[in-house]
All heavy atoms as TSV, in Angstrom:
chain	resi	resn	atom	element	x	y	z
A	1	MET	N	N	0.849	-1.187	0.000
A	1	MET	CA	C	0.000	0.000	0.000
A	1	MET	C	C	0.891	1.247	0.000
A	1	MET	O	O	1.837	1.335	0.752
A	1	MET	CB	C	-0.879	0.023	1.238
A	1	MET	CG	C	-1.904	-1.084	1.255
A	1	MET	SD	S	-3.093	-0.874	-0.021
A	1	MET	CE	C	-4.535	-0.647	0.937
A	2	LYS	N	N	0.524	2.172	-0.855
A	2	LYS	CA	C	1.257	3.427	-0.952
A	2	LYS	C	C	0.288	4.577	-0.710
A	2	LYS	O	O	-0.911	4.440	-0.885
A	2	LYS	CB	C	1.886	3.550	-2.331
A	2	LYS	CG	C	2.743	2.351	-2.709
A	2	LYS	CD	C	4.085	2.790	-3.152
A	2	LYS	CE	C	4.912	1.682	-3.741
A	2	LYS	NZ	N	5.472	0.730	-2.943
A	3	LEU	N	N	0.835	5.712	-0.274
A	3	LEU	CA	C	0.026	6.878	0.056
A	3	LEU	C	C	-0.076	7.799	-1.155
A	3	LEU	O	O	0.923	8.092	-1.808
A	3	LEU	CB	C	0.664	7.617	1.236
A	3	LEU	CG	C	-0.145	8.699	1.907
A	3	LEU	CD1	C	-1.449	8.141	2.471
A	3	LEU	CD2	C	0.651	9.325	3.030
A	4	TYR	N	N	-1.300	8.240	-1.455
A	4	TYR	CA	C	-1.552	9.145	-2.572
A	4	TYR	C	C	-2.375	10.329	-2.082
A	4	TYR	O	O	-3.100	10.227	-1.109
A	4	TYR	CB	C	-2.328	8.442	-3.689
A	4	TYR	CG	C	-1.541	7.355	-4.379
A	4	TYR	CD1	C	-1.513	6.068	-3.857
A	4	TYR	CD2	C	-0.836	7.619	-5.537
A	4	TYR	CE1	C	-0.788	5.068	-4.475
A	4	TYR	CE2	C	-0.100	6.623	-6.167
A	4	TYR	CZ	C	-0.082	5.356	-5.628
A	4	TYR	OH	O	0.642	4.358	-6.243
A	5	GLU	N	N	-2.251	11.461	-2.795
A	5	GLU	CA	C	-3.004	12.661	-2.469
A	5	GLU	C	C	-3.759	13.098	-3.719
A	5	GLU	O	O	-3.237	12.966	-4.828
A	5	GLU	CB	C	-2.029	13.760	-2.036
A	5	GLU	CG	C	-2.700	14.983	-1.453
A	5	GLU	CD	C	-1.667	15.939	-0.878
A	5	GLU	OE1	O	-1.017	16.637	-1.680
A	5	GLU	OE2	O	-1.516	15.968	0.349
A	6	SER	N	N	-4.968	13.611	-3.535
A	6	SER	CA	C	-5.724	14.062	-4.702
A	6	SER	C	C	-5.016	15.249	-5.341
A	6	SER	O	O	-4.292	15.990	-4.683
A	6	SER	CB	C	-7.156	14.441	-4.317
A	6	SER	OG	O	-7.163	15.615	-3.557
A	7	ARG	N	N	-5.197	15.417	-6.628
A	7	ARG	CA	C	-4.527	16.497	-7.344
A	7	ARG	C	C	-4.951	17.870	-6.834
A	7	ARG	O	O	-4.233	18.839	-6.987
A	7	ARG	CB	C	-4.786	16.380	-8.849
A	7	ARG	CG	C	-4.100	15.162	-9.435
A	7	ARG	CD	C	-4.023	15.229	-10.940
A	7	ARG	NE	N	-3.360	14.036	-11.459
A	7	ARG	CZ	C	-2.073	13.970	-11.764
A	7	ARG	NH1	N	-1.309	15.021	-11.570
A	7	ARG	NH2	N	-1.555	12.863	-12.241
A	8	HIS	N	N	-6.104	17.945	-6.200
A	8	HIS	CA	C	-6.570	19.203	-5.626
A	8	HIS	C	C	-6.108	19.354	-4.178
A	8	HIS	O	O	-6.385	20.369	-3.551
A	8	HIS	CB	C	-8.091	19.297	-5.706
A	8	HIS	CG	C	-8.612	19.194	-7.103
A	8	HIS	ND1	N	-8.343	20.121	-8.079
A	8	HIS	CD2	C	-9.355	18.243	-7.711
A	8	HIS	CE1	C	-8.911	19.757	-9.213
A	8	HIS	NE2	N	-9.532	18.612	-9.017
A	9	GLY	N	N	-5.439	18.345	-3.639
A	9	GLY	CA	C	-4.899	18.425	-2.293
A	9	GLY	C	C	-5.929	18.325	-1.186
A	9	GLY	O	O	-5.657	18.673	-0.046
A	10	LYS	N	N	-7.129	17.846	-1.495
A	10	LYS	CA	C	-8.192	17.835	-0.484
A	10	LYS	C	C	-8.211	16.577	0.373
A	10	LYS	O	O	-8.613	16.626	1.515
A	10	LYS	CB	C	-9.545	18.017	-1.160
A	10	LYS	CG	C	-9.698	19.392	-1.770
A	10	LYS	CD	C	-11.076	19.632	-2.298
A	10	LYS	CE	C	-11.170	21.045	-2.849
A	10	LYS	NZ	N	-12.440	21.306	-3.477
A	11	ASN	N	N	-7.802	15.441	-0.187
A	11	ASN	CA	C	-7.845	14.225	0.626
A	11	ASN	C	C	-6.698	13.298	0.281
A	11	ASN	O	O	-6.085	13.403	-0.776
A	11	ASN	CB	C	-9.189	13.504	0.479
A	11	ASN	CG	C	-9.451	13.057	-0.930
A	11	ASN	OD1	O	-8.789	13.477	-1.853
A	11	ASN	ND2	N	-10.425	12.195	-1.091
A	12	ARG	N	N	-6.416	12.391	1.205
A	12	ARG	CA	C	-5.366	11.403	1.025
A	12	ARG	C	C	-5.961	10.015	1.102
A	12	ARG	O	O	-6.903	9.782	1.838
A	12	ARG	CB	C	-4.295	11.559	2.111
A	12	ARG	CG	C	-3.477	12.806	1.929
A	12	ARG	CD	C	-2.359	12.859	2.928
A	12	ARG	NE	N	-1.457	13.944	2.579
A	12	ARG	CZ	C	-0.267	14.084	3.105
A	12	ARG	NH1	N	0.164	13.238	4.003
A	12	ARG	NH2	N	0.497	15.091	2.744
A	13	VAL	N	N	-5.386	9.113	0.327
A	13	VAL	CA	C	-5.844	7.726	0.311
A	13	VAL	C	C	-4.627	6.814	0.285
A	13	VAL	O	O	-3.531	7.233	-0.060
A	13	VAL	CB	C	-6.731	7.436	-0.921
A	13	VAL	CG1	C	-7.984	8.281	-0.915
A	13	VAL	CG2	C	-5.958	7.629	-2.217
A	14	THR	N	N	-4.826	5.563	0.689
A	14	THR	CA	C	-3.807	4.549	0.464
A	14	THR	C	C	-4.338	3.648	-0.632
A	14	THR	O	O	-5.539	3.381	-0.709
A	14	THR	CB	C	-3.516	3.732	1.733
A	14	THR	OG1	O	-4.733	3.203	2.242
A	14	THR	CG2	C	-2.869	4.587	2.798
A	15	ALA	N	N	-3.440	3.191	-1.497
A	15	ALA	CA	C	-3.882	2.400	-2.639
A	15	ALA	C	C	-2.805	1.425	-3.078
A	15	ALA	O	O	-1.627	1.623	-2.805
A	15	ALA	CB	C	-4.245	3.316	-3.802
A	16	CYS	N	N	-3.251	0.369	-3.749
A	16	CYS	CA	C	-2.331	-0.573	-4.373
A	16	CYS	C	C	-2.963	-1.075	-5.658
A	16	CYS	O	O	-4.179	-1.089	-5.803
A	16	CYS	CB	C	-1.983	-1.725	-3.443
A	16	CYS	SG	S	-3.384	-2.724	-2.981
A	17	ILE	N	N	-2.121	-1.492	-6.602
A	17	ILE	CA	C	-2.607	-2.002	-7.883
A	17	ILE	C	C	-3.059	-3.445	-7.701
A	17	ILE	O	O	-2.413	-4.229	-7.010
A	17	ILE	CB	C	-1.504	-1.923	-8.948
A	17	ILE	CG1	C	-1.195	-0.469	-9.273
A	17	ILE	CG2	C	-1.922	-2.645	-10.219
A	17	ILE	CD1	C	-0.106	-0.280	-10.294
A	18	THR	N	N	-4.179	-3.774	-8.301
A	18	THR	CA	C	-4.677	-5.144	-8.282
A	18	THR	C	C	-5.175	-5.503	-9.677
A	18	THR	O	O	-5.658	-4.639	-10.409
A	18	THR	CB	C	-5.794	-5.322	-7.226
A	18	THR	OG1	O	-6.171	-6.678	-7.194
A	18	THR	CG2	C	-6.983	-4.458	-7.506
A	19	ASN	N	N	-5.011	-6.742	-10.058
A	19	ASN	CA	C	-5.486	-7.211	-11.364
A	19	ASN	C	C	-6.825	-7.905	-11.195
A	19	ASN	O	O	-6.933	-8.888	-10.476
A	19	ASN	CB	C	-4.474	-8.174	-11.977
A	19	ASN	CG	C	-3.239	-7.460	-12.461
A	19	ASN	OD1	O	-3.319	-6.454	-13.146
A	19	ASN	ND2	N	-2.082	-7.977	-12.088
A	20	LEU	N	N	-7.844	-7.353	-11.840
A	20	LEU	CA	C	-9.159	-7.965	-11.855
A	20	LEU	C	C	-9.425	-8.501	-13.258
A	20	LEU	O	O	-8.642	-8.272	-14.172
A	20	LEU	CB	C	-10.220	-6.936	-11.467
A	20	LEU	CG	C	-10.048	-6.279	-10.096
A	20	LEU	CD1	C	-11.116	-5.226	-9.881
A	20	LEU	CD2	C	-10.106	-7.306	-8.988
A	21	LYS	N	N	-10.529	-9.212	-13.435
A	21	LYS	CA	C	-10.846	-9.786	-14.745
A	21	LYS	C	C	-10.946	-8.718	-15.832
A	21	LYS	O	O	-10.614	-8.959	-16.980
A	21	LYS	CB	C	-12.153	-10.566	-14.682
A	21	LYS	CG	C	-12.031	-11.884	-13.965
A	21	LYS	CD	C	-13.347	-12.637	-14.007
A	21	LYS	CE	C	-13.216	-13.959	-13.274
A	21	LYS	NZ	N	-14.480	-14.685	-13.236
A	22	LYS	N	N	-11.406	-7.535	-15.458
A	22	LYS	CA	C	-11.615	-6.472	-16.448
A	22	LYS	C	C	-10.370	-5.622	-16.678
A	22	LYS	O	O	-10.417	-4.661	-17.421
A	22	LYS	CB	C	-12.770	-5.575	-16.009
A	22	LYS	CG	C	-14.102	-6.284	-15.990
A	22	LYS	CD	C	-15.206	-5.340	-15.597
A	22	LYS	CE	C	-16.545	-6.035	-15.623
A	22	LYS	NZ	N	-17.648	-5.151	-15.250
A	23	GLY	N	N	-9.261	-5.927	-16.012
A	23	GLY	CA	C	-8.032	-5.159	-16.227
A	23	GLY	C	C	-7.372	-4.757	-14.923
A	23	GLY	O	O	-7.679	-5.289	-13.858
A	24	ARG	N	N	-6.460	-3.772	-15.020
A	24	ARG	CA	C	-5.725	-3.310	-13.841
A	24	ARG	C	C	-6.491	-2.191	-13.140
A	24	ARG	O	O	-6.874	-1.207	-13.762
A	24	ARG	CB	C	-4.344	-2.810	-14.253
A	24	ARG	CG	C	-3.426	-3.914	-14.696
A	24	ARG	CD	C	-2.136	-3.358	-15.211
A	24	ARG	NE	N	-1.327	-2.850	-14.129
A	24	ARG	CZ	C	-0.207	-3.430	-13.692
A	24	ARG	NH1	N	0.216	-4.514	-14.271
A	24	ARG	NH2	N	0.459	-2.916	-12.704
A	25	TYR	N	N	-6.689	-2.379	-11.867
A	25	TYR	CA	C	-7.414	-1.407	-11.061
A	25	TYR	C	C	-6.583	-1.053	-9.835
A	25	TYR	O	O	-5.728	-1.816	-9.403
A	25	TYR	CB	C	-8.749	-1.987	-10.573
A	25	TYR	CG	C	-9.828	-2.014	-11.632
A	25	TYR	CD1	C	-9.803	-2.943	-12.663
A	25	TYR	CD2	C	-10.880	-1.116	-11.583
A	25	TYR	CE1	C	-10.786	-2.972	-13.628
A	25	TYR	CE2	C	-11.876	-1.144	-12.541
A	25	TYR	CZ	C	-11.824	-2.068	-13.562
A	25	TYR	OH	O	-12.802	-2.088	-14.516
A	26	TYR	N	N	-6.856	0.120	-9.270
A	26	TYR	CA	C	-6.293	0.484	-7.973
A	26	TYR	C	C	-7.330	0.160	-6.905
A	26	TYR	O	O	-8.504	0.519	-7.044
A	26	TYR	CB	C	-5.966	1.978	-7.912
A	26	TYR	CG	C	-4.586	2.311	-8.437
A	26	TYR	CD1	C	-4.369	2.565	-9.780
A	26	TYR	CD2	C	-3.508	2.371	-7.572
A	26	TYR	CE1	C	-3.115	2.865	-10.262
A	26	TYR	CE2	C	-2.239	2.682	-8.040
A	26	TYR	CZ	C	-2.046	2.936	-9.373
A	26	TYR	OH	O	-0.795	3.234	-9.844
A	27	GLU	N	N	-6.904	-0.524	-5.872
A	27	GLU	CA	C	-7.747	-0.760	-4.702
A	27	GLU	C	C	-7.483	0.411	-3.769
A	27	GLU	O	O	-6.411	0.536	-3.209
A	27	GLU	CB	C	-7.357	-2.072	-4.045
A	27	GLU	CG	C	-8.197	-2.426	-2.841
A	27	GLU	CD	C	-7.779	-3.762	-2.249
A	27	GLU	OE1	O	-7.540	-4.718	-3.017
A	27	GLU	OE2	O	-7.680	-3.813	-1.019
A	28	VAL	N	N	-8.460	1.293	-3.637
A	28	VAL	CA	C	-8.283	2.567	-2.943
A	28	VAL	C	C	-8.986	2.525	-1.595
A	28	VAL	O	O	-10.189	2.283	-1.527
A	28	VAL	CB	C	-8.843	3.735	-3.797
A	28	VAL	CG1	C	-8.634	5.066	-3.107
A	28	VAL	CG2	C	-8.205	3.739	-5.180
A	29	HIS	N	N	-8.243	2.776	-0.530
A	29	HIS	CA	C	-8.795	2.805	0.816
A	29	HIS	C	C	-8.921	4.256	1.263
A	29	HIS	O	O	-7.916	4.940	1.437
A	29	HIS	CB	C	-7.897	2.022	1.784
A	29	HIS	CG	C	-7.841	0.560	1.473
A	29	HIS	ND1	N	-8.498	-0.375	2.232
A	29	HIS	CD2	C	-7.231	-0.125	0.468
A	29	HIS	CE1	C	-8.286	-1.579	1.727
A	29	HIS	NE2	N	-7.522	-1.453	0.645
A	30	LEU	N	N	-10.151	4.698	1.447
A	30	LEU	CA	C	-10.414	6.080	1.857
A	30	LEU	C	C	-10.247	6.234	3.362
A	30	LEU	O	O	-10.218	5.254	4.105
A	30	LEU	CB	C	-11.830	6.482	1.445
A	30	LEU	CG	C	-12.160	6.346	-0.047
A	30	LEU	CD1	C	-13.617	6.688	-0.287
A	30	LEU	CD2	C	-11.262	7.218	-0.885
A	31	GLU	N	N	-10.159	7.499	3.798
A	31	GLU	CA	C	-9.970	7.786	5.229
A	31	GLU	C	C	-11.139	7.303	6.077
A	31	GLU	O	O	-10.973	6.983	7.242
A	31	GLU	CB	C	-9.755	9.292	5.429
A	31	GLU	CG	C	-8.433	9.778	4.877
A	31	GLU	CD	C	-8.299	11.285	4.913
A	31	GLU	OE1	O	-9.331	11.980	5.028
A	31	GLU	OE2	O	-7.160	11.760	4.826
A	32	ASN	N	N	-12.345	7.249	5.496
A	32	ASN	CA	C	-13.523	6.827	6.266
A	32	ASN	C	C	-13.695	5.307	6.302
A	32	ASN	O	O	-14.668	4.802	6.819
A	32	ASN	CB	C	-14.785	7.495	5.722
A	32	ASN	CG	C	-15.090	7.085	4.296
A	32	ASN	OD1	O	-14.449	6.212	3.735
A	32	ASN	ND2	N	-16.071	7.736	3.706
A	33	GLY	N	N	-12.735	4.570	5.727
A	33	GLY	CA	C	-12.792	3.119	5.774
A	33	GLY	C	C	-13.374	2.446	4.548
A	33	GLY	O	O	-13.300	1.236	4.414
A	34	ASN	N	N	-13.965	3.228	3.648
A	34	ASN	CA	C	-14.528	2.642	2.430
A	34	ASN	C	C	-13.419	2.221	1.468
A	34	ASN	O	O	-12.336	2.794	1.469
A	34	ASN	CB	C	-15.450	3.646	1.722
A	34	ASN	CG	C	-16.729	3.864	2.481
A	34	ASN	OD1	O	-17.050	3.116	3.390
A	34	ASN	ND2	N	-17.461	4.906	2.119
A	35	VAL	N	N	-13.711	1.230	0.650
A	35	VAL	CA	C	-12.762	0.741	-0.353
A	35	VAL	C	C	-13.386	0.890	-1.733
A	35	VAL	O	O	-14.525	0.503	-1.954
A	35	VAL	CB	C	-12.389	-0.735	-0.100
A	35	VAL	CG1	C	-11.458	-1.245	-1.177
A	35	VAL	CG2	C	-11.770	-0.899	1.270
A	36	LEU	N	N	-12.633	1.488	-2.666
A	36	LEU	CA	C	-13.085	1.663	-4.042
A	36	LEU	C	C	-12.139	0.938	-4.975
A	36	LEU	O	O	-10.957	0.781	-4.673
A	36	LEU	CB	C	-13.088	3.150	-4.432
A	36	LEU	CG	C	-13.942	4.112	-3.630
A	36	LEU	CD1	C	-13.696	5.533	-4.097
A	36	LEU	CD2	C	-15.402	3.762	-3.758
A	37	TYR	N	N	-12.657	0.522	-6.114
A	37	TYR	CA	C	-11.823	-0.022	-7.178
A	37	TYR	C	C	-11.937	0.932	-8.355
A	37	TYR	O	O	-13.017	1.126	-8.901
A	37	TYR	CB	C	-12.263	-1.434	-7.563
A	37	TYR	CG	C	-11.933	-2.438	-6.493
A	37	TYR	CD1	C	-12.815	-2.704	-5.451
A	37	TYR	CD2	C	-10.708	-3.089	-6.504
A	37	TYR	CE1	C	-12.495	-3.612	-4.459
A	37	TYR	CE2	C	-10.371	-4.001	-5.515
A	37	TYR	CZ	C	-11.274	-4.259	-4.499
A	37	TYR	OH	O	-10.942	-5.145	-3.511
A	38	ILE	N	N	-10.819	1.562	-8.721
A	38	ILE	CA	C	-10.808	2.577	-9.775
A	38	ILE	C	C	-9.853	2.127	-10.870
A	38	ILE	O	O	-8.733	1.690	-10.581
A	38	ILE	CB	C	-10.355	3.948	-9.208
A	38	ILE	CG1	C	-11.265	4.386	-8.061
A	38	ILE	CG2	C	-10.346	5.002	-10.313
A	38	ILE	CD1	C	-10.824	5.665	-7.372
A	39	LYS	N	N	-10.271	2.264	-12.125
A	39	LYS	CA	C	-9.398	1.909	-13.250
A	39	LYS	C	C	-8.100	2.698	-13.168
A	39	LYS	O	O	-8.087	3.859	-12.769
A	39	LYS	CB	C	-10.082	2.206	-14.580
A	39	LYS	CG	C	-11.049	1.162	-15.000
A	39	LYS	CD	C	-11.485	1.385	-16.431
A	39	LYS	CE	C	-12.305	0.212	-16.895
A	39	LYS	NZ	N	-12.710	0.336	-18.280
A	40	GLN	N	N	-7.024	2.070	-13.591
A	40	GLN	CA	C	-5.703	2.665	-13.475
A	40	GLN	C	C	-5.608	4.023	-14.176
A	40	GLN	O	O	-5.071	4.974	-13.612
A	40	GLN	CB	C	-4.664	1.698	-14.056
A	40	GLN	CG	C	-3.241	2.146	-13.814
A	40	GLN	CD	C	-2.230	1.133	-14.308
A	40	GLN	OE1	O	-2.575	0.176	-14.971
A	40	GLN	NE2	N	-0.995	1.354	-13.975
A	41	GLU	N	N	-6.147	4.131	-15.389
A	41	GLU	CA	C	-6.053	5.386	-16.133
A	41	GLU	C	C	-6.771	6.520	-15.405
A	41	GLU	O	O	-6.301	7.655	-15.351
A	41	GLU	CB	C	-6.667	5.271	-17.532
A	41	GLU	CG	C	-6.286	4.061	-18.348
A	41	GLU	CD	C	-7.123	2.837	-18.020
A	41	GLU	OE1	O	-8.341	2.817	-18.256
A	41	GLU	OE2	O	-6.527	1.887	-17.499
A	42	ILE	N	N	-7.926	6.225	-14.851
A	42	ILE	CA	C	-8.718	7.239	-14.146
A	42	ILE	C	C	-8.031	7.622	-12.836
A	42	ILE	O	O	-7.929	8.804	-12.493
A	42	ILE	CB	C	-10.146	6.729	-13.901
A	42	ILE	CG1	C	-10.835	6.509	-15.251
A	42	ILE	CG2	C	-10.937	7.689	-13.025
A	42	ILE	CD1	C	-12.156	5.801	-15.179
A	43	PHE	N	N	-7.524	6.638	-12.104
A	43	PHE	CA	C	-6.845	6.911	-10.839
A	43	PHE	C	C	-5.656	7.835	-11.059
A	43	PHE	O	O	-5.440	8.765	-10.280
A	43	PHE	CB	C	-6.382	5.597	-10.198
A	43	PHE	CG	C	-5.689	5.787	-8.879
A	43	PHE	CD1	C	-6.428	5.857	-7.709
A	43	PHE	CD2	C	-4.315	5.895	-8.801
A	43	PHE	CE1	C	-5.804	6.046	-6.485
A	43	PHE	CE2	C	-3.682	6.089	-7.590
A	43	PHE	CZ	C	-4.428	6.156	-6.429
A	44	ASN	N	N	-4.886	7.604	-12.116
A	44	ASN	CA	C	-3.705	8.425	-12.381
A	44	ASN	C	C	-4.068	9.873	-12.665
A	44	ASN	O	O	-3.265	10.768	-12.408
A	44	ASN	CB	C	-2.896	7.847	-13.544
A	44	ASN	CG	C	-2.214	6.555	-13.153
A	44	ASN	OD1	O	-1.962	6.301	-11.985
A	44	ASN	ND2	N	-1.921	5.731	-14.140
A	45	ARG	N	N	-5.264	10.118	-13.173
A	45	ARG	CA	C	-5.712	11.492	-13.398
A	45	ARG	C	C	-6.192	12.154	-12.109
A	45	ARG	O	O	-6.186	13.369	-11.998
A	45	ARG	CB	C	-6.832	11.534	-14.431
A	45	ARG	CG	C	-6.316	11.391	-15.846
A	45	ARG	CD	C	-7.416	11.632	-16.848
A	45	ARG	NE	N	-7.706	10.347	-17.492
A	45	ARG	CZ	C	-8.902	9.947	-17.860
A	45	ARG	NH1	N	-9.944	10.717	-17.656
A	45	ARG	NH2	N	-9.064	8.787	-18.432
A	46	MET	N	N	-6.623	11.344	-11.137
A	46	MET	CA	C	-7.208	11.884	-9.908
A	46	MET	C	C	-6.207	12.073	-8.780
A	46	MET	O	O	-6.359	12.976	-7.961
A	46	MET	CB	C	-8.319	10.956	-9.424
A	46	MET	CG	C	-9.508	10.884	-10.340
A	46	MET	SD	S	-10.669	9.582	-9.871
A	46	MET	CE	C	-11.092	10.023	-8.216
A	47	TYR	N	N	-5.184	11.215	-8.707
A	47	TYR	CA	C	-4.290	11.195	-7.554
A	47	TYR	C	C	-2.823	11.229	-7.964
A	47	TYR	O	O	-2.464	10.762	-9.041
A	47	TYR	CB	C	-4.524	9.945	-6.703
A	47	TYR	CG	C	-5.874	9.929	-6.028
A	47	TYR	CD1	C	-6.945	9.260	-6.604
A	47	TYR	CD2	C	-6.077	10.597	-4.834
A	47	TYR	CE1	C	-8.186	9.249	-5.986
A	47	TYR	CE2	C	-7.307	10.594	-4.216
A	47	TYR	CZ	C	-8.365	9.927	-4.794
A	47	TYR	OH	O	-9.578	9.921	-4.194
A	48	VAL	N	N	-1.988	11.785	-7.093
A	48	VAL	CA	C	-0.540	11.763	-7.267
A	48	VAL	C	C	0.098	11.172	-6.030
A	48	VAL	O	O	-0.438	11.257	-4.933
A	48	VAL	CB	C	0.042	13.175	-7.524
A	48	VAL	CG1	C	-0.399	13.700	-8.878
A	48	VAL	CG2	C	-0.314	14.133	-6.425
A	49	ARG	N	N	1.254	10.572	-6.195
A	49	ARG	CA	C	1.980	9.921	-5.092
A	49	ARG	C	C	2.510	10.977	-4.137
A	49	ARG	O	O	2.987	12.017	-4.534
A	49	ARG	CB	C	3.127	9.114	-5.714
A	49	ARG	CG	C	3.931	8.345	-4.751
A	49	ARG	CD	C	3.264	7.008	-4.453
A	49	ARG	NE	N	3.969	6.391	-3.361
A	49	ARG	CZ	C	5.088	5.709	-3.494
A	49	ARG	NH1	N	5.593	5.516	-4.687
A	49	ARG	NH2	N	5.674	5.206	-2.442
A	50	THR	N	N	2.445	10.698	-2.847
A	50	THR	CA	C	2.985	11.601	-1.839
A	50	THR	C	C	3.956	10.834	-0.950
A	50	THR	O	O	3.842	9.629	-0.791
A	50	THR	CB	C	1.862	12.262	-1.002
A	50	THR	OG1	O	2.424	13.178	-0.095
A	50	THR	CG2	C	1.044	11.241	-0.256
A	51	GLU	N	N	4.911	11.522	-0.396
A	51	GLU	CA	C	5.981	10.868	0.371
A	51	GLU	C	C	5.620	10.657	1.836
A	51	GLU	O	O	6.074	9.724	2.445
A	51	GLU	CB	C	7.270	11.695	0.285
A	51	GLU	CG	C	7.834	11.780	-1.129
A	51	GLU	CD	C	8.195	10.407	-1.687
A	51	GLU	OE1	O	8.756	9.585	-0.939
A	51	GLU	OE2	O	7.902	10.165	-2.870
A	52	THR	N	N	4.819	11.550	2.420
A	52	THR	CA	C	4.546	11.457	3.861
A	52	THR	C	C	3.224	10.789	4.142
A	52	THR	O	O	2.339	10.806	3.359
A	52	THR	CB	C	4.547	12.840	4.528
A	52	THR	OG1	O	3.705	13.706	3.772
A	52	THR	CG2	C	5.948	13.391	4.592
């Protein structure tokens, strides 16, 4: 799991790449505990990697 920040700087998520039947998705864990599966291309437009 790696830490990512939204491009607008409003929220942070932890995510990892997972392979599903329909392709490569990011398994995204939000701060409120919810888990989303977002296509890799879309995730890359929404979030950037952060160091802290």
